[in-house]
C-alpha positions as semicolon CSV with decimal commas, in nm:
position;residue;x (nm);y (nm);z (nm)
1;X;3,938;-13,458;3,809
2;X;3,979;-13,811;3,940
3;X;4,311;-13,949;4,056
4;X;4,370;-14,323;4,063
5;X;4,629;-14,540;4,231
6;X;4,757;-14,883;4,133
7;X;4,869;-15,135;4,393
8;X;5,015;-15,480;4,335
9;X;4,881;-15,781;4,523
10;X;4,943;-16,157;4,510
11;X;4,678;-16,415;4,597
12;X;4,689;-16,794;4,606
13;X;4,450;-17,086;4,583
14;X;4,473;-17,463;4,589
15;X;4,184;-17,479;4,339
16;X;4,268;-17,270;4,029
17;X;4,412;-16,948;3,891
18;X;4,057;-16,814;3,853
19;X;3,988;-16,880;4,221
20;X;4,314;-16,709;4,321
21;X;4,223;-16,399;4,116
22;X;3,870;-16,379;4,256
23;X;3,995;-16,434;4,612
24;X;4,249;-16,156;4,568
25;X;3,984;-15,918;4,438
26;X;3,746;-16,008;4,722
27;X;4,018;-15,941;4,979
28;X;4,125;-15,614;4,813
29;X;3,761;-15,501;4,803
30;X;3,738;-15,537;5,180
31;X;4,021;-15,283;5,227
32;X;4,004;-15,055;4,923
33;X;3,717;-14,835;4,807
34;X;3,657;-14,740;4,446
35;X;3,822;-15,032;4,267
36;X;3,775;-14,979;3,894
37;X;3,982;-15,260;3,744
38;X;4,266;-15,505;3,769
39;X;4,535;-15,650;3,546
40;X;4,680;-15,994;3,603
41;X;5,055;-15,944;3,558
42;X;5,172;-16,297;3,632
43;X;5,050;-16,644;3,713
44;X;5,274;-16,898;3,881
45;X;5,221;-17,238;4,036
46;X;5,384;-17,426;4,321
47;X;5,464;-17,785;4,227
48;X;5,498;-18,073;4,469
49;X;5,555;-18,437;4,369
50;X;5,501;-18,354;4,002
51;X;5,160;-18,190;4,049
52;X;5,038;-17,834;4,104
53;X;4,972;-17,780;4,474
54;X;4,906;-17,404;4,470
55;X;4,808;-17,147;4,207
56;X;4,940;-16,790;4,250
57;X;4,825;-16,477;4,069
58;X;4,988;-16,135;4,094
59;X;4,759;-15,847;4,004
60;X;4,772;-15,470;3,974
61;X;4,450;-15,331;4,123
62;X;4,339;-14,981;4,019
63;X;4,124;-14,769;4,252
64;X;4,014;-14,406;4,254
65;X;4,132;-14,194;4,546
66;X;3,875;-14,010;4,756
67;X;3,840;-13,638;4,689
């Protein structure tokens, strides 16, 4: 029987939401083994001088615990 855990992470990018999500997954993959999925729970942006200066994505990453 497999047991999974879900952890919440937030990543940012000056390029796009897609880049923030992929950067977050890349970083999580360097620390967590057995990632099986993720859910984007929110997307926010930092605005400066009327333009988006930073994209932020909060994700719940699911990974299977070692036996």
